[in-house]
C-alpha positions as CSV (number, residue, x, y, z in Angstrom):
1,X,103.0,41.1,73.3
2,X,102.4,45.0,73.0
3,X,99.7,46.5,75.3
4,X,96.5,47.1,73.2
5,X,95.1,49.9,75.1
6,X,96.5,53.6,75.2
7,X,99.1,54.3,78.0
8,X,96.6,57.8,78.7
9,X,94.0,55.3,80.0
10,X,93.9,54.3,83.4
11,X,95.6,50.7,83.9
12,X,92.5,49.5,85.6
13,X,89.0,50.3,84.1
14,X,86.8,48.5,86.5
15,X,84.8,50.7,89.0
16,X,85.6,51.1,92.6
17,X,84.1,48.9,95.3
18,X,82.4,52.0,96.2
19,X,80.5,53.2,92.8
20,X,80.2,49.3,92.0
21,X,78.2,49.8,95.5
22,X,76.4,52.5,95.0
23,X,75.2,52.1,91.3
24,X,73.6,48.3,93.0
25,X,72.0,50.4,95.6
26,X,70.4,52.6,92.7
27,X,69.1,50.0,91.0
28,X,67.4,48.3,94.2
29,X,64.3,51.1,94.2
30,X,63.2,54.7,93.6
31,X,65.3,57.2,95.0
32,X,64.9,60.9,95.6
33,X,67.8,62.5,93.4
34,X,69.6,65.1,95.1
35,X,72.4,65.1,93.0
36,X,70.6,66.1,89.5
37,X,72.5,68.0,87.6
38,X,69.7,69.3,84.4
39,X,67.3,71.6,85.3
40,X,65.2,69.8,82.5
41,X,65.1,66.8,84.5
42,X,63.2,68.4,87.1
43,X,60.8,70.6,84.9
44,X,62.6,73.7,84.1
45,X,62.8,74.0,80.2
46,X,63.7,76.2,78.0
47,X,60.9,77.0,75.1
48,X,62.7,74.8,72.8
49,X,59.7,74.4,70.4
50,X,59.7,77.9,69.7
51,X,63.2,77.5,68.8
52,X,62.6,74.8,66.9
53,X,60.2,76.9,64.6
54,X,62.9,80.0,64.2
55,X,65.9,78.0,63.4
56,X,64.5,74.3,62.0
57,X,64.7,75.8,58.1
58,X,68.5,76.3,58.8
59,X,69.2,72.4,60.1
60,X,69.4,71.1,56.8
61,X,72.5,73.8,56.2
62,X,76.1,72.9,56.0
63,X,78.0,75.8,56.0
64,X,81.2,74.3,57.3
65,X,83.6,77.2,59.4
66,X,86.4,76.4,61.9
67,X,85.0,78.8,64.5
68,X,81.1,78.1,63.9
69,X,78.6,80.4,61.8
70,X,79.2,83.7,62.4
71,X,75.4,84.3,63.2
72,X,75.8,81.4,65.8
73,X,79.1,83.2,67.3
74,X,76.9,86.5,67.2
75,X,74.2,85.3,69.8
76,X,77.1,84.7,72.0
77,X,78.4,88.4,71.5
78,X,75.1,89.3,72.3
79,X,74.8,87.3,75.1
80,X,77.9,88.5,76.9
81,X,76.6,92.1,75.8
82,X,73.6,91.5,78.2
83,X,76.2,90.5,81.2
84,X,78.9,93.0,80.9
85,X,81.4,91.8,78.3
86,X,82.4,92.9,75.0
87,X,83.6,90.6,72.3
88,X,83.8,90.7,68.8
89,X,82.7,87.7,66.7
90,X,86.1,86.2,65.8
91,X,86.7,86.2,69.6
92,X,84.6,83.4,69.9
93,X,85.1,79.7,69.4
94,X,81.8,77.6,69.3
95,X,82.2,73.7,70.5
96,X,80.0,70.6,70.8
97,X,80.9,71.0,75.0
98,X,83.3,72.2,77.6
99,X,85.0,69.1,77.6
100,X,85.7,69.9,74.0
101,X,86.7,73.2,74.8
102,X,89.1,72.2,77.5
103,X,90.3,69.8,74.5
104,X,90.7,71.8,72.0
105,X,92.9,74.5,74.6
106,X,95.3,71.9,75.9
107,X,95.7,70.9,72.1
108,X,96.7,74.3,71.5
109,X,98.8,75.6,74.2
110,X,100.2,72.5,75.6
111,X,103.1,70.2,74.8
112,X,102.8,66.4,76.7
113,X,103.7,66.3,79.8
114,X,102.9,70.2,80.7
115,X,101.6,70.6,83.4
116,X,98.0,72.1,84.5
117,X,96.9,74.1,87.8
118,X,93.1,72.9,88.7
119,X,91.2,74.0,92.2
120,X,91.1,71.6,94.8
121,X,88.2,70.5,95.8
122,X,86.7,70.1,92.2
123,X,85.2,68.3,89.9
124,X,87.1,64.9,89.1
125,X,86.3,65.9,85.4
126,X,89.3,67.7,85.0
127,X,92.3,65.4,85.8
128,X,90.5,62.7,83.2
129,X,91.1,65.6,80.5
130,X,94.0,66.2,81.2
131,X,95.3,63.0,81.5
132,X,93.4,62.2,78.2
133,X,95.7,64.4,76.5
134,X,98.9,63.4,77.8
135,X,98.9,66.5,80.6
136,X,98.8,66.1,84.3
137,X,96.9,68.5,86.9
138,X,98.7,70.3,90.1
139,X,96.7,71.6,92.8
140,X,96.0,74.6,94.2
141,X,93.2,75.0,97.3
142,X,90.6,76.8,98.3
143,X,89.6,77.1,101.7
144,X,86.9,77.7,104.7
145,X,87.7,82.0,106.0
146,X,86.6,83.2,109.0
147,X,83.4,84.4,106.9
148,X,82.3,80.9,106.4
149,X,82.6,80.9,102.8
150,X,85.5,79.4,100.6
151,X,88.3,81.6,99.4
152,X,91.5,80.8,96.9
153,X,94.0,80.1,99.0
154,X,96.6,82.1,96.2
155,X,99.9,81.4,98.5
156,X,99.1,77.8,97.1
157,X,100.1,78.6,93.7
158,X,103.8,79.3,94.7
159,X,104.2,75.9,94.0
160,X,103.3,75.6,90.6
161,X,105.8,73.7,88.8
162,X,108.0,74.9,86.3
163,X,106.5,73.5,83.2
164,X,102.5,74.6,84.0
165,X,101.3,75.8,81.2
166,X,97.7,76.7,82.2
167,X,95.7,78.3,85.1
168,X,92.4,76.8,85.6
169,X,89.5,79.2,87.6
170,X,85.9,78.3,88.0
171,X,83.3,80.4,89.3
172,X,81.5,79.9,90.2
173,X,83.2,77.2,91.9
174,X,81.7,73.4,91.7
175,X,81.0,72.0,94.1
176,X,82.0,75.2,97.0
177,X,79.7,78.1,95.5
178,X,83.2,80.2,95.4
179,X,82.7,82.9,93.3
180,X,86.4,85.0,92.6
181,X,86.3,88.4,93.8
182,X,87.7,90.8,92.1
183,X,90.5,90.5,94.5
184,X,91.5,87.0,93.9
185,X,91.0,88.5,90.0
186,X,93.8,90.6,90.2
187,X,96.2,88.2,92.2
188,X,96.0,85.3,89.5
189,X,96.0,87.7,86.6
190,X,99.7,88.9,88.4
191,X,100.6,85.2,88.8
192,X,99.6,84.2,85.2
193,X,101.5,87.0,84.1
194,X,104.9,86.3,86.3
195,X,104.4,83.0,85.4
196,X,104.2,83.7,81.1
197,X,100.9,80.9,81.9
198,X,97.7,81.1,80.1
199,X,94.1,81.6,82.0
200,X,90.9,79.8,81.8
201,X,87.6,80.3,83.2
202,X,85.4,77.9,83.7
203,X,81.9,79.9,83.7
204,X,79.5,77.7,83.1
205,X,77.7,78.8,86.5
206,X,78.2,82.1,85.5
207,X,74.5,83.4,85.2
208,X,73.4,81.4,88.8
209,X,75.6,83.9,91.4
210,X,73.3,84.8,94.5
211,X,75.7,87.6,96.4
212,X,74.7,90.9,95.0
213,X,78.5,92.3,96.3
214,X,80.1,89.8,93.8
215,X,80.1,91.4,90.5
216,X,80.7,88.8,86.9
217,X,81.4,92.0,84.4
218,X,84.9,92.5,86.1
219,X,85.9,88.7,84.5
220,X,85.6,90.5,81.2
221,X,87.8,93.1,81.3
222,X,91.2,93.6,79.0
223,X,94.0,92.2,80.7
224,X,98.3,91.0,80.4
225,X,97.4,88.1,80.2
226,X,95.5,85.3,77.8
227,X,92.1,84.8,78.9
228,X,89.7,81.9,77.8
229,X,86.5,82.0,78.9
230,X,84.5,78.6,78.7
231,X,80.4,78.3,78.5
232,X,77.6,77.1,76.7
233,X,73.5,76.0,76.3
234,X,73.6,73.3,79.3
235,X,73.5,75.6,81.9
236,X,72.9,78.8,79.8
237,X,70.0,77.7,78.5
238,X,69.4,74.3,80.3
239,X,69.8,71.8,77.3
240,X,73.1,69.8,77.5
241,X,71.5,67.9,75.0
242,X,72.1,70.1,72.3
243,X,75.8,70.0,72.8
244,X,76.9,73.4,71.8
245,X,79.7,75.4,73.9
246,X,81.9,78.3,73.1
247,X,85.3,79.5,73.9
248,X,85.1,83.8,73.8
249,X,88.8,84.9,74.3
250,X,91.1,88.1,74.7
251,X,94.8,89.0,74.7
252,X,96.9,91.4,74.0
253,X,97.0,92.5,70.1
254,X,100.4,91.3,69.9
255,X,99.3,87.3,70.5
256,X,95.4,88.0,69.5
257,X,96.4,86.9,65.4
258,X,98.5,83.8,66.3
259,X,96.3,82.4,68.8
260,X,92.9,82.8,66.9
261,X,95.1,81.2,64.0
262,X,96.1,78.5,66.1
263,X,92.8,77.7,67.8
264,X,90.8,77.3,64.6
265,X,93.3,75.6,63.0
266,X,92.5,72.5,65.7
267,X,89.0,72.9,66.0
268,X,88.8,72.7,61.6
269,X,90.2,69.3,62.2
270,X,87.4,68.0,63.9
271,X,84.2,70.4,63.1
272,X,82.1,69.2,65.7
273,X,79.4,71.1,65.9
274,X,76.1,70.2,64.2
275,X,73.9,72.8,62.2
276,X,71.3,72.0,63.7
277,X,72.5,73.0,67.4
278,X,74.1,76.3,66.1
279,X,70.7,76.9,64.4
280,X,69.0,76.4,68.0
281,X,71.6,78.2,69.9
282,X,70.3,81.5,67.8
283,X,66.7,81.8,69.4
284,X,67.8,80.1,73.0
285,X,70.4,82.3,74.0
286,X,67.9,85.2,73.0
287,X,65.8,83.9,75.8
288,X,68.4,83.4,78.3
289,X,68.0,85.9,80.9
290,X,64.6,84.5,80.7
291,X,65.6,81.1,81.9
292,X,68.4,82.2,84.1
293,X,65.2,84.1,86.2
294,X,63.6,80.8,86.1
295,X,66.3,78.7,87.6
296,X,67.8,81.6,90.2
297,X,64.0,81.0,91.7
298,X,64.6,77.4,92.2
299,X,67.8,77.9,92.9
300,X,67.2,80.3,95.8
301,X,64.1,78.3,97.1
302,X,66.3,75.7,97.9
303,X,69.5,77.7,99.5
304,X,66.7,79.3,101.8
305,X,65.2,75.7,103.1
306,X,69.4,75.3,103.9
307,X,70.0,78.1,105.7
308,X,66.9,77.2,107.8
309,X,68.0,73.5,108.3
310,X,71.4,74.0,109.0
311,X,73.9,76.3,111.3
312,X,76.8,78.2,109.5
313,X,79.5,75.7,110.2
314,X,77.5,72.8,108.7
315,X,76.1,74.9,105.6
316,X,78.9,77.2,104.5
317,X,78.5,80.0,102.4
318,X,77.1,79.4,98.6
319,X,77.7,82.2,96.6
320,X,77.0,80.8,93.3
321,X,76.3,77.4,90.8
322,X,74.0,74.7,91.6
323,X,75.2,72.8,94.7
324,X,75.7,73.1,98.3
325,X,78.5,71.6,100.3
326,X,77.6,70.4,104.2
327,X,79.8,69.6,106.4
328,X,79.3,66.5,109.2
329,X,81.2,64.7,111.6
330,X,80.6,61.3,109.5
331,X,82.5,59.3,107.3
332,X,81.3,60.8,104.1
333,X,81.6,57.7,101.6
334,X,79.9,55.0,104.3
335,X,77.0,58.0,104.9
336,X,76.1,58.5,101.6
337,X,75.9,54.7,100.8
338,X,73.7,54.1,103.9
339,X,71.2,57.0,103.1
340,X,70.8,55.4,99.9
341,X,70.0,52.0,101.4
342,X,68.1,53.2,104.3
343,X,66.6,56.2,103.2
344,X,66.2,56.2,99.7
345,X,68.2,59.3,99.0
346,X,71.2,60.1,96.6
347,X,73.9,63.0,97.8
348,X,77.8,62.8,96.9
349,X,80.6,62.2,99.0
350,X,82.8,64.7,99.6
351,X,86.0,62.2,98.9
352,X,84.6,62.5,95.6
353,X,85.5,66.2,94.9
354,X,89.2,65.6,96.9
355,X,87.8,67.9,99.8
356,X,90.3,68.0,102.5
357,X,88.6,66.8,105.5
358,X,86.2,63.4,105.8
359,X,82.6,64.5,106.3
360,X,81.5,66.5,103.3
361,X,78.3,65.9,101.6
362,X,77.0,67.6,98.3
363,X,74.0,68.3,97.3
364,X,72.1,69.8,93.5
365,X,69.6,73.0,94.3
366,X,67.5,71.7,91.4
367,X,65.4,69.3,93.0
368,X,62.1,70.8,92.8
369,X,61.3,72.3,96.4
370,X,59.0,69.9,97.8
371,X,61.3,66.7,97.1
372,X,64.4,68.7,98.2
373,X,63.0,69.7,101.8
374,X,61.7,66.0,102.2
375,X,65.7,64.9,101.0
376,X,66.7,67.3,103.7
377,X,65.2,66.1,106.2
378,X,65.9,62.4,105.6
379,X,69.2,63.7,105.9
380,X,68.9,65.0,109.4
381,X,67.0,62.4,110.9
382,X,70.0,59.8,109.4
383,X,72.5,61.9,111.1
384,X,70.5,61.7,114.3
385,X,69.7,57.7,113.2
386,X,72.8,56.1,111.7
387,X,75.5,54.8,114.2
388,X,78.9,54.8,113.0
């Protein structure tokens, strides 16, 4: 009898014993969530009412465009202009999410069996998105430096398989907080040129950089390889529910028309971005700098708590993003379960991100400061009382 389900799915879709136990503990009682991923859940909300008033007359418009409305793409162009990036509307393609943006790029540039180069530690969603396109991921690594921050081990790229098609760079990186340096950027561009790779930059946390020595603008310079930047309303204005993302891209002149036609061909098969989302994106992006400032206040306040509570060997430097990784001498899987069961605090275990060493715990920097402080105190108390 033929298998009912596609071979692109895992053979076993049931949750692992860890996640099964975690869900049981979450249902048992209320808990303090140090994994929260959306600012609107912790009171940092965009001015959605004003955006609705400004845009609602466009909601019932159905103007199908493969790349998205000109007006919404111009709003993205202005977003980048305020951050040192020069694009035209023809270099922007709107999507319903960053996940869909990945899917469009995978369909456009990869054949079944090709390889995506992805950073480790890293977010497990990337493996799933690749698998659903009959692709596989091959790791390159981030490692801790003598300066107690994470850096890209560019030498680990050298073992990339011949059928690699895309190098995926995440900056700021989830969960390490690494932001690509100009030196790393030049090395990656050179590697992509040598191996004839497409470079995809996931910069959904790009507005949230804490290290004043790290500039974002050099990422948007022209290069000898095609580069695609992914972002969206989810992080720029804290509105994941609106479901609008984008691909911004640059490529050598002789390739740009071919790439534009190919991307729009794939996007035209779906036309997934709603009129409401495109209309709302215009006023929301106009206010994105103000929203960024409000979120940064929260992130910096909670980062300050971590720097006061933990020494550098436990709390490596975070240069950007919404998360911080802490390293303890523990079994991170068991600690996560015990912490939730006994202290009612939820964190993410390091194994979820494929950290090379055991003992990593990842916390969100978005939680309300008084709750964040309470959660960190409970973590420190647990470290002193749990007996492994």
